[in-house]
Every structure is written in structure tokens, then in C-alpha cells.
C-alpha positions in Angstrom: 15.9 24.2 17.2 12.4 23.3 15.5 10.9 27.2 14.3 7.6 27.9 12.3 7.0 31.2 11.3 4.0 32.3 10.1 3.1 28.7 8.9 -0.8 28.1 7.0 -2.0 25.1 5.6 -5.5 25.6 3.3 -7.5 23.7 1.0 -10.8 24.6 -1.3 -13.7 23.4 -0.1 -17.0 24.6 -1.8 -14.7 27.1 -3.7 -13.9 29.1 -1.1 -10.2 28.9 0.7 -10.2 27.6 4.2 -7.6 27.7 6.8 -6.8 24.3 8.7 -3.6 26.0 10.3 -3.7 30.0 10.2 -0.7 31.6 10.5 1.2 29.3 12.8 4.3 31.0 14.8 6.0 28.7 17.3 9.6 27.7 18.7 10.8 24.4 20.0 13.9 23.8 21.6 16.1 20.8 21.2 15.9 18.0 23.5 11.7 19.2 24.1 9.1 17.4 24.9 5.6 19.3 23.8 1.9 18.6 23.4 -0.1 19.4 20.9 -3.4 19.8 22.5 -7.0 21.3 21.3 -10.9 20.1 20.9 -11.3 18.2 17.8 -10.7 19.3 14.4 -8.6 22.4 15.5 -6.0 21.3 13.0 -3.4 19.4 15.5 -2.9 16.7 13.5 -3.0 18.8 9.9 -0.1 21.0 12.2 2.0 17.7 12.9 1.3 16.5 9.1 2.3 20.2 7.9 6.0 19.7 10.1 7.0 16.4 9.0 6.2 17.5 5.3 3.2 15.5 4.1 0.9 18.6 3.7 2.4 21.0 1.6 2.6 24.7 3.6 0.2 27.1 1.9 2.2 30.0 3.5 5.1 31.1 6.1 8.7 28.7 6.6 9.6 26.0 8.8 13.2 25.9 9.9 14.8 23.0 11.3 18.6 23.6 13.2 18.9 26.5 11.3 18.0 25.4 8.0 14.8 26.6 6.0 12.7 23.5 4.9 10.0 25.6 2.8 13.3 26.5 0.5 16.5 24.5 1.0 16.7 21.1 1.8 14.0 19.2 3.6 14.1 16.6 6.2 16.7 13.6 5.4 14.4 10.3 6.1 16.6 9.1 9.3 16.0 12.8 10.8 12.9 12.5 11.2 9.7 10.1 13.0 6.1 10.0 12.8 4.4 7.3 13.9 0.5 8.0 13.2 -2.7 6.9 15.5 -3.2 3.9 12.9 -1.0 0.8 13.5 2.2 0.4 11.3 2.7 -3.5 11.4 1.7 -6.5 10.0 0.1 -9.2 12.0 1.5 -12.5 11.3 5.2 -10.8 12.2 6.8 -10.8 15.0 7.5 -8.0 17.0 11.7 -8.6 16.4 10.9 -9.2 13.0 8.7 -5.8 12.5 11.9 -3.9 13.7 14.3 -6.0 11.7 12.9 -5.0 8.5 12.0 -1.5 9.5 15.7 -1.4 10.1 17.1 -2.7 6.8 14.5 -0.7 4.9 15.8 2.2 6.7 19.0 2.2 7.6 22.5 1.3 6.1 24.2 -1.2 8.4 27.8 -2.1 8.5 27.1 -6.2 9.5 24.8 -8.5 11.4 26.1 -7.1 14.3 25.6 -3.7 13.7 21.9 -4.9 12.4 21.4 -6.8 15.8 22.9 -4.0 17.7 20.4 -1.5 16.2 17.0 -3.8 16.8 18.1 -4.4 20.8 18.4 -0.9 21.7 15.4 0.3 20.2 13.9 -3.3 21.9 15.5 -1.4 25.1 14.5 1.4 24.8 11.2 0.6 24.0 10.3 -1.9 26.2 9.6 -4.8 24.2 12.4 -7.3 24.7 10.5 -9.3 26.7 7.8 -9.7 24.4 10.0 -9.7 21.0 9.2 -13.3 19.8 5.2 -12.3 20.1 3.0 -11.6 16.5 1.9 -8.3 16.2 -1.9 -9.8 15.9 -1.6 -10.7 19.9 -0.1 -7.1 21.2 -2.4 -4.9 23.8 -2.4 -1.4 22.2 -0.2 0.5 24.2 2.2 -2.3 23.0 1.6 -2.0 19.4 2.0 1.8 20.2 5.4 1.3 21.6 6.4 -0.9 19.0 5.4 1.6 15.9 7.7 4.1 18.0 10.4 1.1 18.0 10.2 1.1 15.0 10.6 5.0 14.1 13.9 4.9 16.4 15.7 2.5 15.1 17.6 5.6 12.4 17.8 7.4 15.2 15.7 10.5 14.4 16.7 14.1 16.1 12.9 14.6 15.5 10.1 12.5 16.6 5.9 13.3 15.7 3.5 11.1 17.2 -0.2 11.6 16.1 -2.7 10.6 18.5 -0.3 8.0 20.3 -2.4 7.6 23.3 -5.8 7.3 21.6 -8.5 4.6 23.0 -5.7 3.1 25.7 -6.4 2.8 29.4 -5.2 5.2 32.1 -2.4 2.6 32.8 -1.1 2.0 29.4 -1.5 6.1 28.3 0.6 7.4 31.0 3.3 4.0 30.5 3.8 5.9 26.6 3.6 9.6 27.3 6.2 8.7 30.1 8.0 6.8 27.1 8.1 9.6 24.9 9.2 12.3 27.4 12.2 9.3 28.1 12.7 9.4 24.7 12.5 13.0 24.6 15.9 13.1 27.1 18.5 11.4 24.5 20.3 12.8 22.7 18.6 16.3 22.5 15.9 14.8 20.7 12.7 16.6 20.1 9.4 14.8 20.3 5.7 16.8 19.7 3.1 14.7 20.1 -0.3 15.2 19.3 -3.4 14.6 22.1 -6.7 15.2 23.0 -6.4 13.9 26.1 -5.3 16.5 29.1 -4.2 14.3 31.7 -0.1 13.6 32.5 0.3 17.1 31.2 3.2 17.4 33.6 5.5 15.2 31.6 5.4 17.8 28.9 8.0 20.7 28.3 5.8 22.7 27.1 2.1 22.3 26.2 0.8 23.9 22.4 -3.0 24.6 22.5 -4.5 25.0 19.5 -8.1 26.7 18.0 -9.9 26.7 14.7 -6.5 26.1 13.5 -5.0 29.0 15.4 -2.1 29.4 18.3 -4.4 29.9 21.4 -1.3 29.3 24.4 2.4 27.7 23.8 4.0 27.5 27.2 5.0 25.5 30.6 2.0 23.3 31.3 2.2 24.7 35.2 1.6 28.1 33.7 -1.2 26.2 31.3 -4.3 26.6 34.0 -3.7 30.2 35.3 -3.6 31.8 31.2 -7.0 30.4 30.9 -8.5 32.1 34.3 -9.4 28.3 35.0 -9.0 25.5 37.7 -8.5 22.9 36.0 -7.2 21.8 32.8 -10.6 19.6 31.6 -11.8 23.1 31.6 -9.5 24.6 28.9 -11.4 23.0 26.0 -14.8 24.4 27.3 -13.3 27.9 27.9 -11.7 28.1 24.4 -15.5 27.7 23.3 -16.3 31.0 24.7 -14.0 33.1 22.6 -13.6 33.1 18.6 -10.3 32.3 17.7 -8.8 35.3 16.5 -9.2 37.1 20.2 -7.6 34.0 21.5 -5.1 34.2 18.5 -4.8 38.1 19.4 -4.7 37.9 23.0 -1.6 35.0 22.9 0.6 37.7 20.0 0.3 39.5 23.2 2.0 37.3 26.2 3.8 35.2 23.2 7.5 36.2 24.1 7.2 36.2 27.4 6.3 32.5 27.7 8.5 31.0 25.3 10.9 33.3 26.5 11.0 30.9 29.4 11.0 27.7 27.9 14.4 29.3 25.7 15.9 30.3 28.3 15.7 27.9 30.8 18.3 25.0 31.4 17.6 22.4 28.6 17.4 18.5 30.1 20.5 16.5 30.2 21.0 13.8 27.6 20.9 9.9 29.1 23.9 9.5 27.0 26.6 11.1 25.4 26.0 10.5 21.2 29.1 10.1 19.0 29.3 11.9 15.5 27.7 8.6 13.8 24.8 8.9 15.8 24.3 12.9 15.4 24.8 12.9 11.5 21.9 11.5 8.8 22.4 8.1 8.4 22.8 7.0 5.0 19.9 4.7 3.3 20.4 1.0 2.2 20.7 0.2 -1.0 18.5 -0.7 -3.6 18.8 -4.7 -3.6 18.8 -4.2 0.2 15.4 -2.8 0.0 14.0 -5.0 -2.2 15.5 -8.1 -0.8 14.1 -7.3 2.6 10.2 -6.4 1.1 10.6 -9.8 -0.8 11.3 -12.1 2.5 9.1 -10.7 4.6 6.5 -11.2 1.7 6.7 -15.1 1.3 6.8 -15.0 5.2 4.0 -13.4 5.4 2.0 -15.0 2.6 3.6 -18.5 3.8 2.0 -17.7 7.7 -1.4 -17.0 6.2 -3.3 -19.6 6.1 -6.2 -18.2 5.2 -4.4 -17.1 1.7 -2.6 -20.3 1.6 -5.9 -22.5 1.5 -7.5 -20.0 -0.9 -4.4 -19.7 -3.2 -4.2 -24.0 -3.1 -8.3 -24.3 -3.6 -7.8 -22.3 -6.4 -4.8 -24.0 -8.0 -6.5 -27.3 -7.4 -9.9 -26.3 -8.4 -10.0 -24.6 -11.2 -8.0 -26.6 -13.4 -10.7 -29.5 -12.3 -13.2 -27.5 -13.7 -11.8 -27.5 -16.9 -11.1 -31.3 -17.5 -14.9 -32.1 -17.1 -15.5 -31.0 -20.2 -12.4 -32.2 -21.9 -13.6 -35.6 -23.0 -15.8 -33.1 -25.8 -13.3 -31.9 -27.2 -11.3 -35.3 -27.7 -13.8 -36.7 -30.2 -12.4 -37.2 -34.3 -12.9 -35.3 -36.8 -13.7 -36.7 -40.4 -12.7 -34.9 -43.4 -14.5 -35.2 -46.5 -13.9 -38.4 -48.9 -12.4 -37.6 -52.1 -14.8 -40.3 -53.6 -17.8 -39.3 -55.3 -20.9 -41.0 -53.3 -23.8 -43.2 -55.5 -25.9 -40.4 -54.2 -27.2 -37.5 -53.5 -28.4 -38.4 -50.8 -25.1 -40.2 -49.2 -22.8 -37.3 -49.9 -25.4 -34.5 -48.1 -25.8 -37.1 -45.1 -21.8 -37.2 -45.5 -21.8 -33.2 -45.1 -23.8 -33.2 -42.5 -22.2 -35.7 -40.5 -18.7 -33.9 -40.7 -20.9 -31.1 -40.2 -21.9 -32.5 -36.8 -18.4 -33.5 -35.8 -17.0 -30.0 -36.3 -19.7 -28.4 -34.2 -19.0 -30.6 -31.1 -15.5 -30.4 -30.9 -15.4 -26.8 -32.4 -17.8 -25.5 -29.8 -16.0 -27.8 -27.4 -12.6 -26.9 -27.9 -13.1 -23.5 -27.7 -15.2 -23.0 -25.0 -12.3 -24.9 -22.8 -10.0 -22.7 -24.2 -11.9 -19.7 -22.9 -12.9 -21.2 -19.4 -8.9 -21.4 -18.4 -8.4 -18.1 -20.5 -11.3 -16.6 -17.8 -10.1 -18.4 -14.8 -6.7 -17.6 -15.0 -7.8 -13.7 -15.5 -9.4 -14.1 -12.3 -6.7 -16.1 -10.5 -4.7 -12.2 -11.3 -7.7 -10.2 -9.6 -7.4 -12.2 -6.5 -3.5 -11.9 -6.9 -3.1 -8.2 -6.8 -6.6 -6.7 -6.7 -5.7 -5.9 -2.5 -1.8 -6.2 -3.0 -1.2 -2.4 -2.8 -4.2 -0.7 -1.4 -4.5 -3.6 1.4 -1.2 -2.5 3.1 -1.4 1.5 2.1 -0.8 2.5 5.4 1.8 0.7 6.1 3.7 1.3 2.7 2.8 4.9 2.6 4.6 5.1 6.3 8.1 3.3 4.6 8.0 5.4 2.0 7.7 8.4 3.9 10.9 6.8 6.3 12.9 6.7 2.7 11.8 3.1 1.2 12.3 3.4 -3.0 9.1 3.3 -5.2 11.3 1.1 -7.5 12.3 -1.6 -5.2 8.7 -1.6 -3.5 7.3 -2.3 -7.1 10.5 -4.6 -8.2 9.3 -6.7 -5.5 5.8 -6.7 -5.8 6.3 -7.3 -9.7 8.6 -10.9 -8.7 6.3 -11.9 -6.1 3.4 -11.7 -8.4 5.2 -13.3 -11.1 6.2 -16.6 -9.3 1.9 -16.9 -8.5 1.6 -16.2 -12.3 4.1 -19.3 -13.5 3.2 -21.3 -10.9 -0.5 -21.1 -11.6 -0.5 -20.5 -15.2 1.9 -23.7 -15.9 -0.4 -26.1 -13.6 -3.9 -25.1 -15.8 -2.4 -25.8 -18.9 0.2 -29.1 -17.2 -3.2 -30.4 -15.7 -5.5 -29.2 -18.3 -3.6 -31.4 -21.0 -2.6 -34.0 -19.1 -5.8 -35.1 -18.7 -7.1 -34.7 -22.3 -4.6 -32.9 -24.8 -4.0 -29.4 -26.8 -4.8 -30.3 -30.1 -1.8 -28.0 -31.2 1.1 -26.3 -29.7 1.1 -27.1 -26.0 3.8 -24.3 -26.1 2.0 -21.4 -27.2 -0.6 -22.7 -25.5 1.0 -21.9 -22.7 2.0 -18.9 -23.1 -1.1 -17.1 -23.8 -2.2 -18.4 -20.3 0.8 -17.0 -18.6 0.1 -13.9 -20.4 -3.6 -13.6 -20.0 -2.7 -14.2 -16.4 -0.1 -11.4 -16.0 -1.9 -9.1 -18.3 -4.5 -9.3 -15.5 -2.4 -9.4 -12.5 -0.6 -6.2 -13.6 -3.6 -4.4 -14.3 -5.5 -5.3 -10.9 -2.0 -4.3 -9.5 -2.3 -0.5 -10.7 -5.7 -0.4 -9.7 -4.9 -1.4 -6.5 -2.0 1.1 -6.5 -4.4 3.8 -7.7 -7.5 3.5 -5.6 -7.3 4.7 -2.2 -8.8 1.6 -0.4 -8.8 -2.2 -0.7 -12.5 -2.3 -1.0 -12.4 0.4 -4.2 -9.9 -1.8 -5.4 -11.3 -5.1 -5.1 -14.6 -4.5 -6.5 -13.3 -2.8 -9.6 -11.4 -5.7 -10.5 -13.7 -7.9 -10.0 -16.0 -5.8 -12.5 -13.2 -6.2 -15.0 -12.8 -9.5 -15.3 -16.6 -10.0 -15.6 -16.9 -7.7 -18.9 -14.1 -10.2 -20.2 -16.1 -13.0 -21.4 -18.9 -11.2 -23.1 -16.9 -8.3 -24.4 -14.1 -10.9 -26.0 -16.6 -11.8 -28.8 -15.5 -15.6 -28.2 -19.5 -16.4 -26.9 -21.6 -14.0 -29.3 -19.6 -11.8 -31.9 -19.9 -8.1 -30.7 -21.4 -5.7 -33.1 -18.6 -4.1 -35.4 -17.8 -0.7 -34.1 -18.5 -1.6 -30.2 -15.7 -4.7 -30.9 -13.5 -2.4 -32.8 -14.2 -0.3 -29.8 -13.4 -2.9 -27.0 -11.1 -5.2 -28.3 -8.0 -3.5 -27.7 -8.5 -3.6 -24.1 -9.9 -7.1 -23.6 -6.9 -9.3 -22.6 -9.2 -12.4 -23.0 -9.9 -12.3 -26.3 -6.0 -12.3 -27.4 -5.1 -15.1 -25.2 -8.2 -16.8 -26.3 -7.7 -15.8 -30.0 -3.7 -16.8 -29.7 -4.2 -20.1 -27.9 -7.2 -20.9 -31.2 -4.3 -20.0 -33.6 -2.2 -22.5 -31.9 -4.3 -25.3 -33.2 -3.9 -28.3 -35.5 -5.5 -27.3 -38.8 -8.8 -29.8 -38.2 -9.4 -28.2 -34.3 -8.5 -24.8 -35.9 -11.2 -25.2 -38.8 -13.9 -27.0 -36.8 -13.2 -23.8 -34.7 -13.8 -21.2 -36.9 -16.9 -23.0 -38.2 -18.3 -22.4 -34.9 -17.6 -19.0 -34.3 -18.6 -15.1 -35.6 -15.9 -13.2 -34.3 -12.7 -13.2 -36.4 -9.6 -14.1 -35.3 -6.1 -12.2 -34.7 -2.6 -13.9 -35.5 0.1 -15.0 -33.4 2.3 -11.9 -33.2 -0.7 -9.6 -32.5 -1.8 -11.3 -29.7 1.7 -11.5 -28.1 2.0 -8.3 -28.4 -1.1 -7.1 -27.7 -1.2 -9.2 -23.9 2.5 -8.0 -23.9 1.5 -4.3 -24.1 -1.5 -4.8 -21.3 1.5 -6.1 -18.9 3.9 -3.3 -19.7 0.7 -0.6 -19.4 -0.6 -1.9 -15.9 3.2 -2.1 -14.8 3.7 1.4 -15.9 0.1 2.5 -13.9 1.0 0.7 -11.1 4.6 2.5 -10.7 2.0 5.9 -10.9 0.0 5.0 -8.0 2.7 3.7 -5.9 4.7 7.0 -6.9 1.8 8.9 -6.0 0.8 10.8 -2.5 -2.3 8.2 -0.8 -1.5 9.1 3.2 -4.5 8.4 4.7 -6.3 11.0 6.9 
């Protein structure tokens, strides 16, 4: 049984405490199908989220099968299923692939046969067998709701919470989904709670919970609903609620609660469709870190290669950016003469020689410095493009999977590996392509290392931004600004005032990659670059250390953002 005793959930608004769930007390028997209804803003979803543990209750207690969830162990991930209103599946995947990934992330299966059995079972339960090979993007609204249910049923939860899963559906699809939920509540004594604004098909529920301004106005069998509110039709209930303040409805309900709930609790429970085995009734063990990591990586690469727009963008960046750099490479290929040791015949000839050497130094030094910074900035842009939306763009799905038992460490590791492959490919191709059509006039290995590190640093920092921001739009905008400030604040083009430079330099990865690459140049070329820049260069080791620190800080911040609660309301 699920029991709520004076459960409250409050928020602070304008310095005042506002109760969104106000002393809710209900008892829901095992194998029960309950609807939570009420006018918009009455606290239906808030109550459901409080039961799920997404909202910590401000007061009161929740009990599940005699266990006090407020003081003792919370729900095991396999005990509870939560189906949000939004879609929780990736569009490029098929129905079968989505359910398979959900199973691998939530349930420790014994072997491939056990995995296939679970997938086939939920496909059949939810009526999705015939469309198992269809991609999510082509499913109808009703089919997507069924898929959301199927992805929760893989762990055979004993408590299933559904938030507005019939919202926006046509009448036929709505009835089919409500009928499906009804049938699911008859399986293995599963308790199903469904938030809905609709008052249609109430006869399919075992009980109806009516909320008004966060308070209970009614909880009882659907056939007694109109009698209790003294109306002829259920559509008149919401207008009826508005005729009295919520306190009066709660007071009235408190007088009748025992009589109405007593009828539900003493009635015969519905017979289960199957006799559950001990293995099905116990909490299922979660899969290990490596299994979750492998599942996430496999799914991420599958999505990547099916996204034609992303493939085209990556190819365009990898091909076009190096070509842009090589357009200027010929300017860096000129020779640099040294001053002759022999004394010139006249002062005029000696000054002319000095002027010629100086011109060659300026031409080559400016070109080499500019080409290196061009590569650094383009790779910084690649890094931003790699990860700016990587977490924020799939936030609802990730938060849902985390609620279902996904380890944040496995999720972060999958992102590091996926993005790491992109970083290595992009950086290696940029360095090799530009060097082939020109040449890096110094230690090419050091140059490649710094290009890889600046790409990795920007990728890690933007991954952190993506993990910390609430929306993909916010993450993308901030990442673009970050790249935009790299060039002017690096000091490579125009030296900054010393006070400003000392404050900004530690945070500008473009400077450290540029400075490290310049330091790896040959002697004459290095002197030529130094002759045209005002900014001081850092040592090779300090550049390596700082860029590595940028990567580490970015990953630590990303880990913090990934572990934080960002469930969207």
C-alpha cells in the first residue's frame, strides 16, 4: 500500500512560504488504478513528483509497503516507474532500440535471452510489437506515450506514476492509453497513479483524487464523484470547486474521508493477470558501471551516425577549417636572412641589409603567429561545437534515466570518450593537413599536442557549461561568447594592459596553446615571431600544465553539473 500522511511541499516566493501540496493524506491499495485530477495549477504534478521523491516533502510522511520513505530507504530504482509528459526517447532510434537501451541501463540481465525476453514482454504489454522497427520520430502522440510506458516497464515496477500521459491526444488515443494503464494495474498487483486534466473515462479508474489549491477535495470511487459534489455531470466539478475556498473543501472531505476510503480499502482487490514469481516481485539489481557505459556509448554513436545534419556539419568543419588556414600558409614560407658577419662597404649598405632582414622577419613572423592563432581559434570553435549542447540538449532524457538508476559517472565517462574521439580526429587532421600544405617550422609533435589540448580544454569547459545550464540555448550562447573572447583576450593580436592581462590570461586557453606552439618554433622563426609581438611568451611546461588544468577543471565542473538535479517542471 502507498500511504501519505499530511504530506506538504512548499516553496519560497517573494519571501513568503507557499504550500503547493497542503497536508495531503490518502491511502492507495496495492493493485490500484488512481487518477489525480483538478484544475490547472492545483498541484497535481507537484504531488506526483513529491511521491516520486523528486520534490522533498516539507512536512508529513510517505509510506510504501509499510516502509517510511521519509526516514528509511527511499524507492529502489526498479520499484518505481515515472512517465513524464514529455518524450523520453531519442528520435533517431527505433522503438526496439529505445527499449533495449532502457533495459540495459536499468536491469542487470542474465544473458541475451533474458534481455530479449524482457524487451518482447514490454512490447507485447504496451501493444508496440507491430511497430518495433519504426523510428521514434515517426510515431504518433499515442504511440510515443506507449513507448514511454514501455521504457518504464522494463524493470517491472510495482508503482507506476504517469504525468499527463494523455495530454494532447485525440479521444480514441486517450481512451486507449487509459485502458492500457488500467490493464497494467491488473498485472502483479502494480499500483498506477495517473495525473490528468481530463475528466473522461473516469469509469476505468478504481478511485479519483480531486485536488484544489494543493488540498484534497475528494478521494473515492468514480461512481460517487458526482454525488459528492452534487452535480449532474463530471464536467461540472471544476466550476463547482471554484465556488468555495479550498479550506472548506478540505474540511468537508475530512468528515467523509473514512467512509469513502473505507469502501475502497475493504473492496476485493483486482485479480492479477499472472502469478508473479519471486524473481519478479523482488527489487531487480542495477547493471554495473561498464554495462551502462557500453550502452551509452553504443547509443551515442548510433545517434551520431544517423543524424545526417550533424555528420554534414562535422565533415564541413573538418574539411573547410584546415583549408581556410592553408590559404595563408604561403606567407609563412619565406626565408629569413641573418645579418652578415662581414662589415659592409658603407653605412648605407649596412642599414639596407638590416632593413631587409627586418622586413623578412616581420613578414614571416606575423604570418606564422597568425596561422598558429588561426588554428587555435578554429579548434576552440570546434570544441564549443562538440559539447555546447551535449548534456543540455538531452537534459530531460538524462534526468529521467538518472532517476531510473543511471550512474552519473557512467554518463560522464561516455561523454568523455565520445568527445575525446572527436577532439583527437579534429586536432590531428587540422595539424596534419596544414603541415602537409605548408609546414610547421619547428617541433610538429609539440604543435599537435597543443592543438589537441586547446580543443580538449574548450570541449571540456563547454561540456561543463552544458551540464550546468538549464537549457541548450543558454549553453550554446554562453559557449559562443566564450570562444568569441578567446582572440582579443589572448594578447596575440594586440597586447593588453598588464593589469588586465594578468587577470585574464590564466583563463584564456587560446593564449596557452598559441604560446606553447610558438615556443616550439625553430630559432630563426621564433625570433621573427618575437620581433612582431608585444605579449610575452610562457614556457613550454607552463603551457602544458595550464591547458591540462583547463581540461581537468572543465571535467570537474561537468561532473558537478551532471550530478545536480535539473529535472524540468
